[in-house]
C-alpha positions in Angstrom: 10.8 -5.3 6.4 10.4 -2.1 4.6 11.5 -4.0 1.4 9.2 -6.6 2.2 6.4 -4.1 2.6 7.0 -2.3 -0.6 7.1 -5.7 -2.6 3.8 -6.4 -1.1 2.5 -3.1 -2.2 3.7 -3.7 -5.8 1.7 -7.1 -5.7 -1.5 -6.2 -3.8 -3.3 -3.1 -4.5 -3.5 -1.9 -1.0 -2.0 1.3 0.4 -0.4 0.3 3.8 1.5 -3.1 5.1 2.7 -3.5 8.4 4.8 -6.8 8.8 4.7 -8.6 12.1 6.4 -11.7 13.3 3.1 -13.6 13.6 -0.3 -13.0 11.9 -2.0 -13.1 15.4 0.3 -10.1 16.6 -1.1 -8.0 13.4 -4.6 -8.8 14.4 -3.9 -8.0 18.2 -2.7 -4.6 17.1 -5.8 -3.9 15.2 -8.0 -4.6 17.9 -6.0 -2.4 20.2 -5.8 0.4 17.7 -9.8 0.6 17.5 -9.9 0.4 21.4 -12.4 -2.7 21.2 -12.6 -4.1 24.5 -15.5 -5.9 26.5 -18.4 -5.6 25.9 -16.9 -5.2 22.4 -17.9 -8.3 20.2 -16.0 -9.5 17.1 -17.8 -12.1 14.8 -15.4 -14.9 13.9 -16.0 -18.3 11.9 -16.7 -21.1 14.2 -14.8 -23.5 11.9 -11.2 -22.0 11.6 -7.9 -21.9 13.2 -8.5 -21.6 17.3 -5.7 -18.9 17.5 -8.4 -16.3 16.0 -10.6 -16.9 19.1 -7.8 -16.7 21.5 -6.3 -13.6 20.0 -9.7 -11.7 20.4 -9.8 -13.1 23.9 -6.0 -11.9 24.6 -6.9 -8.3 23.3 -9.8 -8.3 25.9 -12.5 -8.4 23.2 -15.4 -10.9 23.1 -15.4 -13.4 20.1 -18.7 -14.5 18.7 -18.2 -17.7 16.6 -20.8 -18.1 13.8 -21.4 -21.6 12.0 -20.2 -22.5 8.7 -22.5 -22.7 5.5 -24.5 -25.9 5.1 -22.9 -26.5 1.8 -19.4 -24.9 2.4 -16.4 -24.4 4.5 -16.8 -20.6 5.4 -18.7 -18.4 7.6 -22.5 -18.3 7.0 -23.9 -14.8 6.1 -27.2 -15.6 7.1 -26.2 -16.7 10.5 -23.9 -13.5 10.8 -27.0 -11.3 10.6 -28.6 -13.1 13.5 -25.2 -12.7 15.6 -24.9 -9.0 15.4 -25.8 -7.1 18.4 -25.2 -3.5 19.7 -21.9 -4.4 20.8 -20.7 -6.0 17.6 -17.8 -4.2 15.9 -16.3 -6.3 13.4 -16.7 -9.3 11.2 -13.8 -11.4 10.6 -13.8 -13.6 7.4 -11.6 -16.6 6.7 -11.2 -17.7 3.1 -10.8 -21.1 4.0 -8.5 -23.3 2.4 -8.2 -20.7 -0.5 -12.0 -21.0 -1.2 -13.6 -17.3 -1.3 -16.3 -16.8 1.3 -19.3 -14.9 0.4 -17.4 -11.6 0.7 -19.4 -9.2 -1.3 -22.7 -10.3 0.7 -20.6 -9.9 4.0 -19.5 -6.4 3.1 -22.9 -5.4 2.3 -24.3 -6.8 5.6 -21.2 -4.9 7.2 -22.0 -1.6 5.5 -25.7 -1.8 6.7 -24.7 -2.2 10.3 -21.5 0.1 10.2 -19.0 -3.0 10.9 -15.5 -3.3 9.9 -14.7 -6.3 7.5 -11.3 -8.1 8.1 -10.2 -10.4 5.5 -7.8 -13.4 6.6 -5.8 -14.4 3.5 -3.6 -17.0 5.4 -4.8 -19.6 2.7 -5.6 -17.2 -0.2 -2.8 -14.8 -0.6 -2.9 -13.4 -4.3 -6.1 -15.4 -4.9 -8.6 -13.4 -7.2 -12.3 -13.5 -7.0 -14.6 -12.0 -9.4 -11.7 -10.0 -10.8 -10.4 -8.7 -7.8 -7.7 -10.1 -5.1 -9.2 -11.3 -1.8 -8.2 -8.9 0.9 -9.2 -5.9 -1.2 -12.9 -6.3 -0.4 -13.1 -5.7 3.3 -11.3 -2.8 5.4 -8.4 -4.8 6.5 -6.4 -7.8 5.3 -4.5 -10.2 7.5 -1.6 -12.1 5.8 0.5 -15.2 6.6 3.7 -16.1 5.1 4.1 -19.7 6.7 1.3 -21.4 4.7 1.9 -21.2 1.1 5.6 -20.5 1.3 8.0 -22.0 3.6 9.0 -19.8 6.4 9.3 -20.1 10.3 7.6 -16.6 10.9 5.8 -13.9 9.2 2.5 -12.0 9.1 1.0 -8.7 8.2 -2.0 -6.6 8.0 -3.0 -4.5 5.1 -5.2 -1.4 4.9 -6.0 1.8 3.2 -7.2 3.4 6.6 -4.0 5.7 7.3 -5.2 6.8 10.6 -5.5 3.3 12.0 -2.5 2.2 10.3 -0.3 5.0 12.1 -1.9 3.8 15.4 -0.9 0.3 14.8 2.6 1.5 14.1 2.9 3.2 17.5 1.2 0.5 19.3 3.8 -1.9 17.9 6.7 -0.1 19.4 4.8 0.0 22.8 4.1 -3.9 22.8 7.3 -5.1 21.2 9.6 -6.9 23.8 13.2 -7.9 23.0 13.8 -11.0 21.3 16.3 -13.5 22.9 17.8 -16.8 21.9 16.4 -19.6 23.9 15.5 -23.2 23.9 11.7 -22.0 23.6 12.7 -20.0 20.6 14.4 -22.9 18.9 11.4 -25.2 19.6 8.9 -22.5 18.4 10.9 -21.8 15.2 11.3 -25.6 14.5 7.5 -26.3 15.0 6.5 -23.5 12.9 8.9 -24.3 10.2 7.9 -27.8 10.0 4.1 -26.8 9.9 5.1 -24.3 7.0 6.7 -27.0 5.0 3.5 -29.1 5.6 0.8 -26.3 4.5 3.2 -25.2 1.5 3.9 -28.8 -0.2 1.7 -31.4 1.7 4.5 -33.9 1.4 4.4 -37.2 3.2 7.8 -36.5 4.7 6.3 -33.3 6.1 3.5 -35.3 7.4 5.6 -37.3 9.5 7.3 -34.4 11.0 3.7 -32.9 11.6 3.0 -36.0 13.7 6.1 -35.4 15.8 4.9 -31.6 15.9 1.6 -32.9 17.6 3.7 -35.0 20.0 5.7 -31.9 21.2 2.7 -29.8 21.5 0.9 -32.4 23.8 4.1 -33.0 26.0 6.1 -29.8 25.8 3.3 -27.2 25.5 0.6 -29.2 27.2 -1.7 -28.5 24.2 -1.2 -24.7 24.1 1.1 -24.0 21.5 0.1 -21.8 18.9 -2.6 -19.9 21.0 -0.6 -17.0 22.7 0.6 -13.6 21.5 4.3 -13.7 21.4 5.3 -10.2 22.6 8.6 -10.5 20.8 6.8 -10.9 17.4 5.3 -7.4 16.8 8.2 -7.0 14.6 9.4 -9.6 12.1 13.0 -10.6 12.1 15.3 -9.8 9.1 16.0 -13.7 8.4 12.2 -14.4 8.1 11.5 -11.3 5.8 14.4 -12.1 3.6 13.3 -15.9 3.3 9.6 -14.8 2.5 10.8 -12.2 0.0 12.5 -14.9 -1.8 9.5 -16.9 -2.4 6.8 -14.0 -2.7 7.1 -13.4 -6.4 7.2 -17.2 -7.4 3.9 -17.7 -5.5 2.4 -14.6 -7.1 3.2 -16.0 -10.4 1.8 -19.4 -9.6 -1.3 -18.0 -8.6 -1.6 -16.1 -11.7 -0.8 -19.4 -13.7 -3.7 -21.1 -11.8 -6.3 -18.7 -12.9 -4.8 -19.0 -16.6 -5.0 -22.9 -16.0 -8.6 -22.8 -15.0 -9.6 -20.4 -18.0 -7.7 -22.9 -20.4 -9.4 -26.0 -19.5 -12.7 -27.3 -19.2 -12.2 -28.2 -15.5 -13.7 -26.2 -12.9 -12.4 -25.5 -9.3 -14.2 -27.9 -7.0 -14.5 -30.8 -9.3 -12.5 -33.7 -8.8 -12.3 -37.5 -8.7 -15.6 -39.0 -7.7 -14.1 -42.2 -6.0 -11.4 -40.4 -4.0 -11.6 -39.3 -0.4 -11.7 -35.8 -1.6 -14.5 -33.2 -0.6 -15.5 -30.4 -3.0 -14.9 -27.2 -0.8 -17.4 -25.2 -2.3 -20.2 -24.7 -4.9 -18.4 -24.7 -8.2 -20.2 -21.4 -9.3 -18.6 -19.6 -6.1 -14.9 -20.7 -6.4 -12.3 -18.7 -8.3 -9.0 -20.5 -7.7 -8.4 -22.5 -4.6 -5.3 -23.8 -3.9 -6.2 -26.2 -1.1 -8.6 -29.2 -1.2 -9.8 -31.2 1.5 -9.2 -35.0 2.3 -10.4 -37.5 4.9 -7.0 -39.4 5.4 -4.5 -36.8 6.1 -3.4 -34.5 9.2 -5.9 -32.6 11.0 -4.6 -29.2 11.3 -7.4 -27.6 13.4 -8.8 -28.8 16.6 -12.3 -27.9 17.9 -12.2 -25.3 20.5 -16.0 -25.1 21.0 -18.6 -27.0 23.1 -20.0 -29.8 20.9 -23.4 -29.2 19.8 -23.2 -25.3 19.6 -21.9 -25.2 16.0 -23.2 -28.2 14.4 -21.9 -27.7 10.9 -18.5 -26.8 12.2 -18.4 -29.8 14.6 -18.7 -31.9 11.5 -16.1 -30.3 9.5 -13.6 -30.3 12.6 -14.3 -34.0 13.1 -14.1 -34.9 9.5 -11.8 -32.8 7.4 -8.1 -33.1 6.6 -6.3 -30.9 3.9 -4.1 -31.6 1.0 -2.9 -29.2 -2.0 -4.6 -29.4 -5.2 -1.3 -29.3 -7.1 -0.5 -32.8 -6.1 -3.5 -34.5 -7.7 -5.4 -34.7 -11.0 -9.0 -33.5 -11.6 -11.9 -35.0 -13.6 -15.3 -33.5 -14.3 -16.9 -35.1 -11.3 -18.5 -33.1 -8.5 -17.2 -33.9 -5.0 -19.4 -34.3 -1.8 -19.3 -32.0 0.9 -19.9 -34.1 4.3 -23.2 -33.9 5.9 -23.9 -33.1 9.6 -24.3 -36.4 11.3 
């Protein structure tokens, strides 16, 4: 893990990295390190992985979902301002499918209200935006190593705040429980590994296994897989860390090449085949180098945890969107279309 943390420090200009088995465990440690408990509130995107909401609740804080932008996938800064109360402590920002949120504006709002900004890089590790790596705009960055590389576990939190980093280190010792080999561990590892294969390559074979994963979730986990804090995952395993280390440099170089590719062609991110079932994830003027694009006919990776009607834009995105990697398809100079809320 120490070698892994040092390598991340070489690739991302942030001072401290704390590796965990799951990203949610890293986020959980951060909430506990600050002592945020009810009535403390954390603003989160309404359109995102449901595990974020459940992690805030597991840490005994209150998640406050905020709807997505009318013409994008990310949290709406205007609605963030309306959601802030005297109990708000932080804003959790996901750069959805690798498309940068309006992070500079969100950070400006956070400074005005004395709030913490947490950037989720699950889909945007090593992605740059306006000359800076995502994750370096806010106060904390949450990393995942099962989305763009293949692994059965792996997450981290990065920060320049030394005092909070040390608190998280101590809390990790307190919360960690012994990991034992079991049938549950085997099923968990299989499900996460297949999910990692899907999100890393978006191949048809991985899609078939993802359908099997859905069946396992419905029958074995009764729909609850992926929303709990695993007490044995506050540390990452040596096997998972080694597997991630083998792929980290390649992902970093791939992202650098993607930037060069966009700079060397007339094609802009967010522009794609007009007659395909793709959706431009963002206005082309705001996108740096997204690695994911959205498709109707694929696999629904996120399920809506909210009551219908509370967040109309997010309801629409949950209902309609699937994801595929941009590397599998060719682009033309034709704008895509963001689905309208029905």
